[in-house]
C-alpha positions in Angstrom: 0.0 0.1 0.0 1.1 3.5 -0.8 1.5 6.3 1.9 1.0 9.0 -0.7 -0.8 12.0 0.7 -4.0 13.3 -0.9 -2.6 16.5 -2.0 0.2 14.6 -3.9 -2.3 12.2 -5.6 -4.3 15.1 -6.7 -1.3 16.7 -8.3 -0.4 13.3 -10.0 -4.1 13.0 -11.3 -3.9 16.5 -12.7 -0.3 16.0 -14.3 -1.1 12.5 -15.7 -4.6 13.0 -17.0 -4.4 16.7 -17.6 -3.2 16.5 -21.3 -6.0 14.1 -22.4 -7.9 15.1 -25.4 -11.6 15.2 -25.4 -13.2 12.0 -26.5 -13.7 11.7 -30.3 -16.7 9.1 -30.1 -20.0 9.1 -28.4 -19.9 9.4 -24.7 -22.5 6.8 -23.9 -24.2 4.0 -25.9 -27.6 4.7 -25.0 -30.4 7.3 -25.2 -31.3 6.0 -21.7 -28.3 7.2 -20.0 -30.0 9.4 -17.4 -28.9 12.7 -19.2 -25.2 11.8 -18.9 -24.3 12.4 -22.5 -26.1 15.7 -22.6 -24.5 16.9 -19.3 -21.0 16.0 -20.2 -21.0 16.9 -23.8 -18.3 19.4 -24.5 -17.2 19.8 -21.0 -13.5 19.4 -19.8 -13.1 17.2 -16.9 -11.2 19.8 -15.0 -14.2 22.1 -14.9 -16.6 19.6 -13.3 -17.9 20.3 -9.8 -18.0 17.9 -7.0 -21.7 18.5 -6.7 -22.2 18.0 -10.5 -20.3 14.7 -10.5 -22.2 13.4 -7.6 -25.3 14.1 -9.4 -24.1 12.4 -12.2 -22.1 9.7 -10.6 -24.0 6.9 -12.6 -21.8 8.1 -15.4 -19.0 5.7 -14.5 -21.5 2.9 -15.6 -22.7 4.6 -18.8 -19.6 6.2 -20.2 -18.0 4.6 -23.3 -14.5 3.5 -22.8 -12.8 6.7 -24.3 -15.1 8.9 -22.3 -14.6 6.8 -19.2 -10.8 7.5 -19.5 -11.4 11.0 -20.0 -13.8 11.9 -17.2 -12.3 9.4 -14.5 -9.8 11.8 -13.1 -12.6 14.4 -12.2 -14.3 11.6 -10.3 -10.9 10.5 -8.5 -10.1 14.2 -7.8 -13.7 14.9 -6.4 -13.4 12.1 -3.8 -10.0 13.1 -2.7 -10.9 16.8 -2.5 -14.2 16.4 -0.5 -15.1 12.7 0.2 -18.3 13.8 2.2 -19.8 15.7 -0.9 -18.5 13.0 -3.2 -20.5 10.4 -1.2 -20.4 7.2 -3.4 -18.0 8.3 -5.9 -15.0 6.8 -4.6 -16.7 3.5 -3.8 -18.1 3.3 -7.3 -14.7 4.0 -8.7 -13.2 1.0 -6.8 -15.9 -1.0 -8.1 -15.4 -0.1 -11.7 -11.9 -1.7 -11.4 -12.9 -4.8 -9.4 -13.6 -8.1 -10.9 -16.4 -7.3 -13.4 -19.6 -9.4 -13.8 -19.6 -11.5 -17.0 -21.7 -9.0 -19.0 -19.2 -6.1 -18.1 -16.0 -8.1 -18.9 -15.6 -6.7 -22.5 -16.2 -3.2 -21.6 -13.9 -3.5 -18.6 -11.1 -4.8 -20.8 -11.8 -2.1 -23.6 -11.5 0.4 -20.7 -8.2 -0.9 -19.4 -6.6 -1.1 -22.8 -7.1 2.7 -23.2 -5.1 3.8 -20.1 -1.2 4.5 -20.5 1.3 2.9 -18.1 1.2 6.3 -16.1 -2.4 6.5 -15.9 -2.7 2.9 -14.6 -0.1 3.8 -11.9 -2.2 6.9 -10.7 -5.3 4.7 -10.8 -3.6 2.1 -8.6 -2.4 4.9 -6.3 -5.9 6.1 -5.8 -7.2 2.5 -5.3 -4.4 2.1 -2.7 -5.4 5.3 -1.1 -9.1 4.2 -1.0 -8.1 0.9 0.7 -5.6 2.6 3.2 -8.3 5.3 4.1 -11.5 3.0 4.3 -10.0 -0.5 4.8 -12.9 -2.2 2.9 -11.6 -2.8 -0.7 -8.7 -5.1 -0.3 -9.9 -7.9 -2.7 -11.1 -5.3 -5.2 -7.8 -3.5 -5.1 -5.8 -6.6 -5.4 -7.9 -7.7 -8.5 -7.3 -4.3 -10.0 -3.7 -4.5 -9.6 -3.4 -7.8 -11.3 -5.2 -6.3 -14.2 -3.6 -2.9 -14.3 -0.1 -4.1 -13.9 
């Protein structure tokens, strides 16, 4: 487990994910996406507020792989900045990297394939931080590490 501070992890997220280009394809694959595509359309991940991200936390399930990669840092940063306002966001992120149900396996692999080595390192640092802070995600973090390394 890492002993990285929240502040350093936020800096790492911003540095590693900051230069990402906005997704080129559709944000979601469904018109029944709870308004997620409409809300996130044209927005930079850095400009999203914690309140907005909490309202649209279901996006982590609906976003297409490229959009998931692009918006994930906003969700990670929200959890680190204000876990109380972020509410379920951190837990949801952990579960998006845990062992997927069979029907999510293909999407899971497509998402993982898009992350660079540096991005995977930061994701693992975030997952380690969640385990260290809350102590309830060990199996999920172990699985995620086996897939991200």
